C-alpha positions in Angstrom: 32.1 -1.7 1.0 30.6 1.3 3.1 26.8 1.4 3.2 25.2 4.3 1.7 22.2 6.1 3.5 18.9 4.2 2.7 16.7 5.5 0.1 12.9 4.6 -1.1 14.5 3.6 -4.4 13.3 0.0 -3.4 11.6 -2.9 -5.3 8.7 -4.8 -3.6 8.3 -8.6 -3.8 5.7 -10.6 -2.1 3.0 -13.4 -2.5 -0.2 -11.7 -0.5 1.2 -13.4 2.5 4.7 -11.9 3.1 6.8 -9.2 1.6 10.3 -7.9 1.3 11.6 -4.6 0.1 15.0 -4.8 -2.0 17.2 -1.9 -2.5 19.2 -1.2 -5.9 22.2 -3.0 -4.7 20.1 -6.2 -4.2 19.9 -6.0 -0.4 16.8 -7.1 1.3 16.5 -4.1 3.8 12.8 -4.8 5.1 11.0 -8.1 5.7 8.4 -9.1 8.3 7.7 -12.6 9.4 5.3 -14.3 9.5 2.9 -11.7 8.0 3.0 -8.0 6.8 2.6 -6.5 10.4 5.1 -9.0 11.9 8.6 -8.9 13.4 10.8 -7.1 10.9 13.5 -9.6 10.8 15.2 -7.7 8.0 15.0 -4.1 9.1 18.1 -2.2 8.0 15.8 0.3 6.4 15.2 1.7 9.8 18.7 1.1 10.9 19.9 -1.4 13.6 20.7 -1.6 17.3 24.4 -2.3 16.8 27.5 -0.8 15.1 27.3 -3.5 12.5 25.7 -1.7 9.7 24.8 -5.2 8.1 22.7 -6.2 10.9 19.0 -6.7 9.8 20.0 -7.1 6.1 20.2 -10.0 3.5 22.9 -9.1 1.0 24.4 -10.8 -1.9 27.6 -8.6 -2.3 29.8 -8.6 -5.3 33.0 -8.1 -3.7 34.3 -5.3 -6.3 30.8 -4.5 -7.4 30.4 -0.8 -8.7 27.3 -0.7 -10.9 23.8 -1.7 -10.3 20.8 -2.2 -12.5 17.4 -3.4 -11.2 14.3 -4.0 -12.9 11.3 -6.3 -12.6 10.8 -9.3 -14.9 8.1 -8.2 -17.2 4.6 -8.3 -15.8 5.5 -10.2 -12.6 6.5 -9.5 -9.1 9.9 -10.8 -9.6 12.9 -8.7 -9.4 16.2 -8.8 -11.4 19.4 -7.3 -10.0 22.5 -7.1 -12.1 25.6 -6.3 -10.3 28.7 -5.6 -12.3 32.4 -5.0 -11.3 35.9 -5.4 -12.7 36.0 -9.1 -12.1 32.7 -10.0 -13.6 28.9 -9.5 -13.1 26.1 -11.5 -11.4 22.6 -11.7 -11.6 20.2 -12.1 -8.7 16.5 -13.2 -8.8 14.3 -12.4 -6.0 10.6 -13.6 -5.6 8.0 -14.8 -2.9 6.5 -18.0 -4.4 2.9 -17.7 -5.4 0.8 -19.9 -7.7 -2.0 -22.5 -7.7 -1.1 -25.9 -6.4 -3.5 -28.8 -5.5 -6.5 -26.6 -6.3 -5.6 -23.9 -3.9 -3.2 -20.8 -3.7 0.3 -21.7 -2.6 1.9 -18.9 -0.8 4.5 -20.0 1.7 6.2 -17.6 4.0 9.1 -18.0 2.1 11.9 -15.7 0.2 13.7 -17.0 -2.8 17.0 -15.7 -4.1 18.7 -17.2 -7.4 22.1 -16.1 -8.1 24.1 -16.8 -11.1 27.3 -15.6 -12.8 26.9 -13.6 -16.1 30.6 -13.1 -17.1 34.0 -13.3 -15.8 35.3 -14.7 -12.3 33.0 -12.8 -9.9 33.7 -13.1 -6.1 30.6 -12.7 -4.0 30.0 -12.6 -0.1 26.6 -13.7 1.2 25.3 -11.8 4.3 22.3 -13.3 5.9 21.8 -11.3 9.4 18.3 -11.5 10.6 17.4 -10.2 14.0 14.3 -10.6 16.2 12.0 -8.5 18.4 12.6 -5.3 16.2 16.4 -5.7 16.3 16.7 -6.2 20.2 17.4 -9.9 19.9 20.2 -11.5 17.9 19.4 -14.9 16.7 21.2 -18.2 17.8 22.9 -19.6 14.6 23.0 -23.4 14.1 23.6 -25.2 10.7 23.8 -28.4 9.1 25.1 -29.6 5.8 22.8 -27.6 3.6 20.9 -25.1 5.9 21.2 -22.6 8.8 18.7 -22.1 11.3 18.4 -18.6 12.9 16.7 -19.2 16.3 15.1 -16.4 18.1 13.3 -16.0 21.4 9.9 -17.7 20.2 10.6 -18.6 16.7 13.0 -20.0 14.2 13.6 -19.4 10.6 15.7 -21.5 8.1 18.0 -20.7 4.9 18.3 -23.7 2.8 20.9 -23.4 0.0 23.1 -25.2 -2.3 26.0 -22.7 -1.6 28.7 -23.7 0.8 27.3 -23.2 4.2 30.6 -22.4 5.8 31.1 -19.4 3.5 27.8 -17.9 4.5 28.3 -18.5 8.3 31.7 -17.0 8.1 30.7 -14.2 5.5 33.7 -15.5 3.5 34.1 -14.2 -0.2 34.3 -17.0 -2.9 34.2 -17.2 -6.5 30.8 -17.8 -8.1 31.3 -20.3 -10.9 27.9 -21.8 -10.9 24.4 -20.8 -10.0 23.4 -21.0 -6.3 19.9 -20.7 -4.6 18.9 -19.3 -1.3 15.5 -20.0 0.2 14.6 -18.2 3.4 11.4 -19.2 5.4 9.9 -21.4 8.0 12.3 -23.8 9.8 10.9 -26.8 7.8 12.9 -29.1 5.6 12.4 -29.0 1.8 11.0 -32.0 0.1 13.2 -31.4 -2.9 16.9 -30.0 -3.4 17.4 -26.1 -3.1 18.0 -25.8 -7.1 15.3 -28.1 -8.1 12.7 -26.2 -5.6 13.9 -22.5 -6.5 13.6 -23.4 -10.1 10.2 -24.8 -9.9 9.0 -22.1 -7.9 10.3 -19.4 -10.1 8.7 -20.8 -13.3 5.5 -21.3 -11.5 5.4 -17.7 -10.0 6.2 -16.3 -13.3 3.4 -18.1 -14.9 1.0 -17.1 -12.2 1.7 -13.3 -12.6 1.8 -13.4 -16.2 -1.7 -15.0 -16.2 -3.1 -12.6 -13.7 -1.8 -9.5 -15.6 -3.2 -11.2 -18.9 -6.7 -10.8 -17.4 -6.5 -7.2 -16.6 -8.6 -4.8 -18.5 -6.0 -2.1 -19.2 -6.5 1.3 -20.6 -4.7 2.2 -24.0 -2.1 4.5 -22.7 0.4 4.1 -19.7 0.0 0.5 -19.5 3.2 -0.3 -17.9 2.6 2.3 -15.1 -0.9 0.5 -14.6 0.4 -3.0 -14.4 3.0 -2.2 -12.0 0.5 -0.4 -9.8 -1.9 -3.2 -10.1 0.6 -5.9 -9.0 1.8 -3.7 -6.3 -1.8 -3.3 -4.9 -2.4 -7.0 -5.3 0.7 -7.6 -3.2 -0.7 -5.3 -0.5 -3.7 -7.7 0.1 -3.4 -10.2 2.8 -5.1 -13.1 1.2 -5.6 -15.6 4.2 -8.4 -13.0 5.5 -8.9 -10.5 2.6 -7.5 -7.3 4.4 -5.5 -4.8 2.6 -2.6 -2.9 4.3 -1.9 0.8 3.7 1.8 0.3 3.2 4.5 -2.3 3.8 6.5 -0.2 6.2 6.2 1.6 9.6 7.9 5.0 10.4 9.2 6.3 7.2 8.8 10.1 8.2 6.5 12.1 6.2 9.2 14.8 6.2 12.6 14.9 7.2 13.0 14.8 11.2 9.2 15.7 11.4 8.3 12.8 13.8 5.3 12.1 11.6 6.3 8.5 11.9 3.5 6.0 11.7 2.7 2.2 11.3 0.8 1.5 8.2 0.9 -2.3 8.1 -2.8 -2.5 8.9 -6.0 -2.3 7.1 -7.8 1.2 6.9 -11.3 0.8 5.9 -11.0 4.0 3.8 -7.7 3.0 2.0 -9.0 -0.6 1.3 -12.1 0.9 -0.5 -9.9 2.9 -2.8 -7.8 -0.1 -3.6 -10.8 -2.2 -4.1 -12.2 0.2 -6.5 -9.1 0.8 -8.5 -8.6 -3.0 -9.0 -12.2 -3.4 -10.1 -11.7 -0.8 -12.7 -9.2 -3.2 -14.4 -11.4 -6.1 -13.8 -9.3 -7.6 -11.1 -12.3 -8.5 -8.8 -11.0 -11.1 -6.8 -9.6 -8.7 -4.4 -12.9 -7.2 -3.8 -14.4 -10.6 -3.1 -11.8 -11.4 -0.3 -12.0 -7.9 1.1 -16.0 -8.0 1.2 -15.6 -11.1 3.5 -13.2 -9.5 5.8 -15.3 -6.4 5.8 -18.5 -8.3 6.6 -16.8 -10.0 9.6 -16.1 -6.4 10.9 -19.7 -5.6 10.4 -20.8 -8.7 12.1 -18.9 -8.1 15.0 -20.2 -4.5 15.6 -23.5 -4.7 17.2 -23.5 -1.3 18.7 -22.8 0.0 15.2 -19.3 1.6 16.0 -16.8 0.7 13.4 -13.0 1.6 14.0 -11.3 3.4 11.1 -8.5 0.6 11.2 -8.1 -3.0 12.2 -5.4 -5.5 12.1 -5.2 -7.8 9.1 -6.3 -10.7 11.2 -9.5 -8.5 12.4 -7.5 -7.4 15.5 -9.2 -4.6 17.2 -6.4 -3.3 19.5 -3.5 -1.9 17.7 -1.5 -0.6 20.9 1.1 2.1 19.7 4.4 1.7 21.3 8.0 2.9 20.4 10.5 0.4 19.4 13.7 2.0 20.7 16.4 -0.5 19.3 15.9 0.7 15.7 17.1 4.4 15.3 14.9 5.1 12.4 15.1 5.8 8.7 18.3 8.0 8.4 18.1 7.9 12.2 14.9 9.9 12.4 12.7 7.9 14.8 10.9 7.2 16.6 10.0 3.8 15.1 6.6 2.8 16.1 4.7 -0.5 16.0 0.8 -0.4 16.3 -1.3 2.8 15.4 -3.5 4.9 18.0 -5.9 5.6 15.4 -7.9 2.5 16.1 -9.2 4.6 19.1 -10.2 7.4 16.8 -13.7 8.3 15.6 -13.5 8.9 11.7 -17.0 9.1 10.5 -16.1 8.6 6.7 -15.3 5.1 7.8 -19.1 4.2 7.5 -19.4 5.4 4.0 -16.4 3.7 2.9 -17.6 0.3 4.2 -20.7 0.7 2.3 -18.8 1.8 -0.9 -16.5 -1.0 -0.6 -19.4 -3.4 -0.6 -21.6 -1.9 -3.1 -20.3 -3.4 -6.3 -20.7 -6.9 -4.9 -24.4 -6.7 -4.9 -24.5 -6.4 -8.7 -21.5 -8.0 -10.0 -22.4 -11.4 -11.5 -18.7 -12.5 -12.1 -18.4 -13.2 -8.3 -18.3 -16.6 -6.8 -20.3 -15.5 -3.7 -23.7 -14.7 -3.5 -24.6 -11.2 -1.8 -28.3 -10.2 -1.1 -30.6 -8.9 1.6 -28.9 -10.5 4.5 -25.6 -8.6 3.7 -27.9 -5.5 3.0 -29.5 -5.5 6.4 -26.2 -5.7 7.8 -24.9 -2.6 5.8 -28.1 -0.6 6.8 -26.9 -0.8 10.3 -23.8 0.8 8.9 -25.8 3.5 7.2 -27.6 4.3 10.2 -24.3 5.4 11.9 -23.5 7.2 8.8 -26.6 9.2 8.9 -26.5 9.9 12.7 -22.9 11.0 12.7 -22.5 12.9 9.4 -22.4 16.3 11.0 -20.8 15.3 14.4 -17.1 16.2 15.2 -14.6 13.5 14.3 -10.8 13.2 13.6 -11.3 13.4 10.1 -9.6 11.8 7.2 -6.1 12.9 8.3 -6.5 11.4 11.7 -5.7 14.7 13.8 -4.7 13.7 17.3 -5.7 16.7 19.0 -8.9 18.2 17.7 -12.2 17.0 16.5 -14.4 19.0 14.0 -17.5 18.2 11.7 -15.3 17.5 8.6 -16.6 18.0 5.3 -14.9 14.9 3.8 -16.3 12.7 6.5 -19.8 14.0 5.5 -19.3 13.5 1.9 -18.5 9.9 2.5 -21.4 9.5 4.9 -23.4 10.8 2.0 -22.0 8.3 -0.4 -23.0 5.6 1.8 -26.5 6.4 2.0 -26.7 7.1 -1.6 -25.5 3.7 -2.3 -27.8 2.0 0.1 -30.6 3.7 -1.9 -29.2 2.4 -5.2 -28.7 -1.1 -3.8 -32.1 -1.2 -2.4 -33.6 -0.6 -5.6 -31.5 -3.5 -7.2 -32.8 -5.6 -4.7 -36.4 -4.5 -5.2 -36.6 -3.1 -1.7 -38.4 0.1 -2.8 -39.3 1.3 0.7 -35.9 0.9 1.9 -34.4 2.6 -0.9 -36.8 5.5 -0.5 -35.6 6.1 3.1 -32.0 6.1 2.2 -32.7 8.4 -0.7 -34.3 10.8 1.7 -31.3 10.6 4.0 -28.7 11.2 1.4 -30.5 14.3 0.2 -30.6 15.6 3.7 -26.9 15.2 4.2 -26.2 16.7 0.7 -28.0 19.7 1.6 -26.4 20.0 5.1 -22.9 19.9 3.2 -23.7 22.3 0.7 -25.0 24.8 3.4 -22.4 24.3 6.1 -19.2 23.6 4.3 -19.5 26.3 1.7 -17.4 29.5 2.4 -18.4 32.6 0.7 -15.3 34.3 1.9 -13.2 31.5 0.3 -15.4 30.8 -2.6 -14.9 27.1 -2.0 -16.0 24.1 0.1 -13.8 24.2 3.2 -12.4 21.5 5.4 -15.2 21.6 8.2 -18.6 22.8 8.7 -18.5 26.7 9.4 -14.8 26.6 8.9 -12.5 28.7 6.5 -9.5 26.6 5.8 -8.9 24.6 2.6 -8.3 21.2 2.3 -7.9 18.8 -0.7 -10.1 16.0 0.7 -13.2 17.9 -0.4 -12.3 17.0 -4.0 -13.8 13.6 -3.0 -17.3 15.0 -3.7 -16.5 14.7 -7.3 -14.9 11.3 -7.2 -18.2 10.0 -5.4 -20.3 11.9 -7.6 -21.9 14.0 -4.9 -22.0 17.1 -7.2 -22.0 17.8 -10.8 -18.5 18.8 -11.5 -19.5 21.5 -13.8 -21.3 23.2 -10.7 -19.8 26.7 -10.4 -19.0 25.8 -6.5 -17.2 22.9 -7.4 -15.3 24.6 -10.2 -14.5 27.5 -7.9 -13.3 25.0 -5.2 -10.9 23.5 -7.6 -9.5 26.9 -8.7 -9.2 28.1 -5.0 -7.4 24.7 -4.2 -4.9 24.9 -6.9 -4.1 28.6 -5.9 -3.3 27.5 -2.4 -2.3 23.9 -2.3 -0.7 23.2 -5.7 3.1 22.8 -5.9 3.7 22.0 -9.6 2.0 18.8 -10.0 2.0 18.1 -6.4 -0.4 19.1 -3.8 -0.4 19.8 -0.2 -3.2 18.1 2.0 -4.3 21.5 3.8 -3.3 24.8 4.8 -3.9 25.0 8.4 -1.4 23.7 10.9 -1.8 20.4 12.6 -0.7 18.7 15.5 3.0 18.9 14.2 2.8 22.2 12.6 2.4 23.0 8.8 2.9 19.9 6.5 6.4 20.2 4.7 5.7 17.5 2.1 3.0 17.0 -0.7 0.7 14.1 -0.2 0.6 12.2 -3.4 -3.0 11.2 -3.4 -4.0 14.8 -3.3 -2.5 15.5 -6.6 -4.4 12.5 -8.0 -7.6 13.8 -6.6 -6.8 17.2 -8.4 -6.2 15.6 -11.7 -9.5 13.8 -11.5 -11.3 16.9 -10.7 -9.6 18.8 -13.4 -10.6 16.0 -16.0 -14.2 16.0 -14.8 -14.7 19.7 -15.3 -13.1 19.7 -18.7 -9.5 20.5 -18.2 -8.3 17.1 -19.6 -4.9 18.5 -21.1 -4.1 20.1 -17.7 -4.7 16.9 -15.9 -2.6 15.0 -18.4 0.4 17.2 -17.9 0.1 16.9 -14.1 -0.3 13.1 -14.3 2.8 12.8 -16.5 4.6 14.9 -13.6 3.5 12.6 -11.1 4.5 9.6 -13.0 8.1 11.1 -13.2 8.1 11.3 -9.3 7.9 7.4 -9.1 11.0 5.5 -8.0 13.0 3.6 -10.7 11.0 0.4 -10.2 7.7 2.4 -10.9 6.6 2.7 -7.1 5.5 5.6 -5.0 5.6 6.4 -1.3 3.1 8.3 0.5 4.5 12.0 0.1 6.9 13.9 -2.3 9.1 16.9 -1.4 7.8 19.3 -4.2 11.2 21.1 -4.1 13.7 18.3 -4.1 11.5 15.4 -5.5 12.6 13.1 -2.8 10.1 10.5 -1.5 8.9 10.5 1.9 6.4 8.4 4.0 5.6 4.9 4.2 6.1 2.6 1.1 4.7 1.5 -1.1 1.7 3.5 -0.4 -1.6 2.0 -1.8 -3.3 5.5 -2.0 -0.6 6.6 -4.4 -0.5 3.4 -6.4 -4.4 3.7 -6.6 -4.0 7.3 -7.9 -1.8 5.9 -10.9 -4.5 3.6 -11.9 -7.3 6.0 -11.5 -5.5 8.6 -13.5 -4.6 6.4 -16.3 -8.2 5.0 -16.6 -9.6 8.6 -16.5 -7.3 10.3 -19.0 -6.1 7.5 -21.5 -7.2 7.8 -25.0 -9.9 5.4 -26.0 -8.8 2.0 -27.7 -11.0 3.0 -30.5 -8.6 5.8 -31.3 -6.0 3.5 -32.6 -8.2 2.3 -35.3 
């Protein structure tokens, strides 16, 4: 069967240690080992180095398959794909095991695929074709009576199964007359048989996710969308350290042939704060607790006060950017990059985002850890940097590579950091310190209101003394820097809508950047817009925009970074945490209250 070009109509499975993306035909097209930023042993989403289109894919093929139906098992991270054809139909269940075992989280670097016949006499073919070193190295294949080993330059992975090994090695079609199980992961022997292990893992993983969802504090409306967004954000957290990746992929271009191809498999301080805040709003505070620990390690290891905008999920500081030339890229639109040069940049909003990400931990009595004056003192060092740098040039929230300016959005977040330090100080009974931080926050606010307001544009603009519009200034409403009914904020929203809105979508900014003018809408900006509209009293307009954005999700309820406002096509790395955060924030802000049902 000819392979169709890849799309972002993908499902995400994972267990907060590894993950995989599955297309509508049930093929695993992206999965990195041994963690999110590892080697993509399944990489066909970005093409392959050989003429064999199946390289880098793990496919369960119904030989005469013609119809495909895919969905999540309710309130879980388990995907069910039904494939039908003239000869019959099969069901494929995909998940990564996750549950409590022996008083700890059990999340092995393992993918489980369970296949069963639904009707007829279906003939299937199993193609498991991992490669190593970003597609450059084919594995040495060795096998025994119930497993296949894929031996790479520095690692080996194992597929354990109760299917006929010869059929898998030879990619031979065979009649599926009973359920079979495929368990892919470390080169280790299972303690029980494949069927027993897979069945037990599925039952426990189903129970885990349903119990986790059961504890969420959901809004009345859009609950399915919120649940899917919450599970997705949870899957983007790397539980061994507490880091949160911005997306699971690298090098999905922001627009066709734009070369705006970046690696998002790392932890941005900014993005992680928004994830934590969104999950906190649903009472899922464990992610915040783990992230707080990761973040305080960053702070403790920064004696000079400098904080990078992005780190590796294992606290790695150097994320050297390089091109992986063996992979042609999404639709052949390279380059494929590993690493991200942004780690070298100065993005001053980072300091405010660290403090914002930590602030709730000081007052939340549900947490297992105790947070007090020691942690506060460490955050004060970060606040010093925020105050010192709030009006200095930086690369800004959009990580511009060829120019620096005093960006309004950076100053807004520096204000937010100082503001929260003042509030935390009062909570801890440190009135003198609270007074210092309140004075500094007031000074930053006065600077922003004076230097970023443009009488010409009747709006707060993207940089001090500038004249261009930028959606990121809407963050001043989100962090409560300005009364949303302030005429300057209302005018800013109006002018941004006139210039940057594209139906329900919104562009990031109007001024061309390093690569020219942006071609696609940045999804989170549209969510900032509807938040601002709701705050200034235009709730019905905000609800209409929200419905339009929900319609732009893929069939599994997930969103990438960008959307073409004309075609509706998804672009950018996937799934993008910023976009999934917007779904939660929009639903929480715009939903009718529970009391309205009584």
